[in-house]
Every structure is written in C-alpha cells, then in structure tokens.
C-alpha positions as CSV (number, residue, x, y, z in Angstrom):
1,M,-154.8,70.9,50.2
2,S,-151.1,71.6,50.9
3,E,-149.2,74.2,49.0
4,P,-146.5,73.0,46.6
5,T,-142.9,73.2,47.7
6,P,-141.5,76.4,46.3
7,N,-138.5,76.2,43.9
8,H,-135.2,76.4,45.6
9,E,-134.2,79.5,43.6
10,F,-136.9,81.3,45.6
11,A,-136.3,79.6,48.9
12,T,-133.2,81.4,50.0
13,D,-135.1,82.9,53.0
14,N,-135.0,79.5,54.7
15,P,-131.4,78.7,55.8
16,Q,-132.1,75.0,56.0
17,A,-133.6,74.9,52.5
18,A,-130.8,77.0,51.1
19,Q,-128.2,74.6,52.6
20,S,-130.2,71.7,51.2
21,N,-130.1,73.3,47.7
22,V,-126.3,73.9,47.9
23,E,-125.7,70.3,48.9
24,H,-128.0,69.2,46.0
25,D,-126.1,71.4,43.5
26,E,-122.7,70.1,44.7
27,T,-123.9,66.6,44.2
28,I,-124.9,67.3,40.7
29,L,-121.5,69.0,40.1
30,E,-119.6,66.0,41.4
31,Q,-121.7,63.7,39.2
32,T,-120.9,65.8,36.2
33,I,-117.2,65.8,36.9
34,D,-117.2,62.0,37.4
35,E,-119.0,61.6,34.1
36,F,-116.5,63.6,32.1
37,D,-113.4,62.8,34.1
38,P,-113.6,59.3,35.5
39,A,-110.0,59.6,37.0
40,H,-111.3,62.4,39.3
41,N,-113.8,60.0,41.0
42,A,-111.3,57.1,41.1
43,G,-108.6,59.3,42.5
44,E,-106.2,58.3,39.6
45,D,-102.9,60.2,39.1
46,T,-103.3,62.4,35.9
47,T,-99.6,63.4,35.8
48,I,-98.8,61.1,32.8
49,D,-101.8,62.4,30.9
50,N,-100.7,66.0,31.6
51,E,-97.0,65.2,30.4
52,I,-98.5,63.7,27.2
53,D,-100.6,66.8,26.7
54,L,-97.6,69.0,27.3
55,Q,-95.5,67.1,24.8
56,A,-98.3,67.4,22.3
57,Y,-98.5,71.1,23.0
58,H,-94.7,71.6,22.5
59,A,-94.8,69.4,19.4
60,R,-97.6,71.6,17.9
61,I,-95.7,74.8,18.8
62,K,-92.6,73.4,17.1
63,A,-94.6,72.6,14.0
64,L,-96.1,76.0,13.9
65,E,-92.7,77.6,14.2
66,D,-91.4,75.5,11.3
67,E,-94.3,76.5,9.3
68,V,-93.7,80.2,10.0
69,K,-90.0,79.8,9.3
70,T,-90.8,78.0,5.9
71,A,-93.2,80.7,5.0
72,K,-90.7,83.5,5.9
73,E,-88.0,81.7,3.8
74,G,-90.4,81.4,0.9
75,Q,-91.4,85.1,1.2
76,A,-87.7,86.1,1.2
77,R,-87.0,84.0,-1.9
78,A,-90.0,85.5,-3.6
79,N,-88.8,89.1,-2.7
80,A,-85.4,88.3,-4.0
81,D,-86.7,86.8,-7.3
82,A,-89.0,90.0,-7.7
83,Y,-86.0,92.3,-7.0
84,N,-83.8,90.5,-9.4
85,A,-86.5,90.5,-12.1
86,Q,-86.9,94.2,-11.6
87,K,-83.2,94.8,-12.0
88,R,-83.0,92.7,-15.1
89,M,-85.9,94.7,-16.5
90,E,-84.2,98.0,-15.7
91,Q,-80.9,96.8,-17.2
92,E,-82.7,95.7,-20.4
93,T,-84.6,99.0,-20.6
94,E,-81.4,101.0,-20.1
95,K,-79.5,98.8,-22.6
96,S,-82.3,99.3,-25.2
97,R,-82.2,103.1,-24.5
98,K,-78.5,103.3,-24.9
99,F,-78.3,101.3,-28.1
100,A,-81.6,102.1,-29.8
101,L,-79.8,104.6,-32.2
102,Q,-77.0,102.1,-33.1
103,K,-78.2,101.4,-36.6
104,F,-79.1,105.0,-37.3
105,A,-75.8,106.3,-35.9
106,K,-73.8,103.9,-37.9
107,E,-75.5,105.1,-41.1
108,L,-74.7,108.7,-40.2
109,L,-71.0,107.8,-40.0
110,E,-71.0,107.5,-43.8
111,V,-72.0,111.2,-43.9
112,V,-69.2,112.1,-41.6
113,D,-66.7,110.2,-43.7
114,N,-67.9,112.0,-46.8
115,L,-67.5,115.4,-45.1
116,E,-64.0,114.5,-44.0
117,R,-63.1,113.4,-47.6
118,A,-64.4,116.6,-48.9
119,I,-62.3,118.6,-46.4
120,V,-59.1,116.8,-47.4
121,S,-59.7,116.8,-51.2
122,V,-60.9,120.4,-51.7
123,H,-58.1,123.0,-52.2
124,A,-58.7,126.6,-51.2
125,D,-57.4,128.2,-54.3
126,T,-59.8,131.1,-54.0
127,D,-61.6,132.9,-51.3
128,A,-64.8,131.1,-52.4
129,D,-63.1,127.8,-52.1
130,A,-62.0,128.7,-48.6
131,A,-65.5,129.7,-47.7
132,I,-66.8,126.4,-48.9
133,I,-64.2,124.3,-47.0
134,E,-65.1,126.4,-43.8
135,G,-68.8,125.6,-44.3
136,V,-68.0,121.9,-44.7
137,K,-65.8,121.9,-41.6
138,L,-68.6,123.5,-39.6
139,T,-71.1,120.9,-40.8
140,H,-68.7,118.2,-39.9
141,K,-68.2,119.6,-36.4
142,S,-72.0,119.9,-36.0
143,F,-72.5,116.3,-37.0
144,L,-69.8,115.1,-34.5
145,N,-71.4,117.2,-31.7
146,V,-74.8,115.7,-32.3
147,L,-73.4,112.2,-32.4
148,N,-71.4,112.9,-29.2
149,K,-74.5,113.9,-27.3
150,Q,-76.0,110.5,-28.2
151,G,-73.0,108.7,-26.8
152,V,-71.0,108.3,-30.0
153,E,-67.2,108.7,-29.5
154,V,-64.4,108.8,-32.1
155,V,-61.8,106.0,-32.1
156,N,-58.7,107.7,-33.6
157,P,-55.8,105.6,-32.5
158,E,-52.8,107.3,-34.2
159,G,-49.7,106.5,-32.4
160,E,-51.4,104.0,-30.1
161,K,-50.7,100.3,-29.6
162,F,-52.8,98.1,-31.9
163,N,-56.0,96.9,-30.1
164,A,-57.9,94.1,-31.9
165,D,-61.0,95.0,-30.0
166,L,-61.1,98.5,-31.5
167,H,-58.9,98.4,-34.5
168,E,-58.9,96.5,-37.8
169,A,-55.5,96.0,-39.5
170,V,-55.5,95.9,-43.3
171,G,-51.8,96.4,-44.0
172,I,-48.3,97.2,-42.8
173,D,-47.0,100.6,-42.2
174,P,-43.2,100.5,-42.6
175,E,-42.8,103.8,-40.8
176,A,-44.6,102.7,-37.7
177,A,-43.1,101.0,-34.7
178,P,-43.9,97.3,-34.2
179,D,-47.4,96.6,-33.0
180,M,-48.1,100.3,-33.1
181,V,-50.9,101.9,-35.3
182,G,-49.5,103.9,-38.2
183,E,-51.7,105.2,-41.0
184,I,-55.4,105.5,-40.2
185,L,-57.5,104.8,-43.3
186,Q,-60.8,105.2,-41.5
187,K,-61.7,106.4,-38.0
188,G,-63.6,104.0,-35.7
189,Y,-66.5,104.9,-33.4
190,T,-68.1,103.6,-30.2
191,L,-71.7,104.0,-28.9
192,N,-71.8,104.2,-25.2
193,G,-68.7,102.1,-24.8
194,R,-69.7,99.5,-27.4
195,L,-67.9,99.3,-30.7
196,L,-69.9,100.8,-33.5
197,R,-67.2,100.5,-36.1
198,P,-63.5,99.6,-35.8
199,A,-60.8,102.0,-36.9
200,I,-59.3,100.8,-40.2
201,V,-55.5,101.0,-39.8
202,R,-52.1,100.0,-40.9
203,V,-49.7,98.6,-38.3
204,G,-46.0,98.6,-37.8
205,Q,-44.4,95.3,-38.5
C-alpha cells in the first residue's frame, strides 16, 4: 500500500514539489483576480473607470467640505446668538438693578421737599429756633447724600436754558430772559441718568 502524498505545506524539502505548489497557488490567484476583475483577464483598459472613481472621490470630498462649512457657519451663528442673549440678559439685569429703587426714591423726594419747605418757612428768632433749623438742614443733607449714593441727582436749572426733557414749565417769569429758566417752584431729580421727576419752573417769555 503506497503512502499518501504529503500536503504541499509540508513538502517544501522537495524543490520540484515546492515549485509545483507555487505554480498551483499562482493559478488559483489568477483565477480569483479574473473572477472579481474581468477586465484584468481580458486585458481591458481601466483608465476610464479610474477617472470615474477619481471624480466620485473629489465629489465626495467637496460634499464633505460643504457639510463642514455649513456646520461651522451654523456653530458661528449659534455662538453669536448665545453671546447676544447673554449681553441682553446682562443689560436687563443691570437696568433692573439701576432702577429697582425708582418708586421708593420718588416717594422719598416728598420728604426732601417738606424738609426744604421747613427750612425756608421757619425763622430763627431765638437760639432754639436756630438749633431746630440747623437740625432740619442736617437731616435734609443726609437725605440727599443717601439718595446720591443710589444714583439720584438734583435737577436745579436756575439760569439755564429751558429743556423740555428735564423741566416742566407752568408759567412765565417776566424777569427771566427768553427761553431761560427763571423761578424754580420745585426741583427735579434723575435716577442714574433717567428722569425721576421734572423740575417745575417758570420760563422767560
């Protein structure tokens, strides 16, 4: 009984057998190439196919670049919108902080007015009266200092040109120059630059 032919993987000690195995493998490789690439076996020119593949490759790259560009533009717009929203929020917060005391400060102005009337109306006939007036003046000054720290400024336009944005004219002052503020009936006030109360004045005709 003859021995079975050994597998070619283990027959490399025989040069003729090794050569035969190489030729066999090359044949199998050629058959595989022909099966998946008929143009290889037929000797056809694949230049056109390569050009088509190259065009498709460039088209795909261009499409990807456009997608990246669109994504970047969208991200830039989103960042700008977020930045603008943050700035608007900061402005609204600052605005609320500046004018949160508007109603309260306006009510305090009545106290200031009363103190000023008391200072004008009381006569220092005695030392006691003088002491009272001095106390009222100090209280008035303290009120103004507190209001000033909160952004409240006095509008006292005596001798200035009439400004409808800050002053309210209620009559004519014959002693004042034309369009100039004469008698001031009530001082005005602003809160952080915003008119809190206009100055009540008489204007030269």
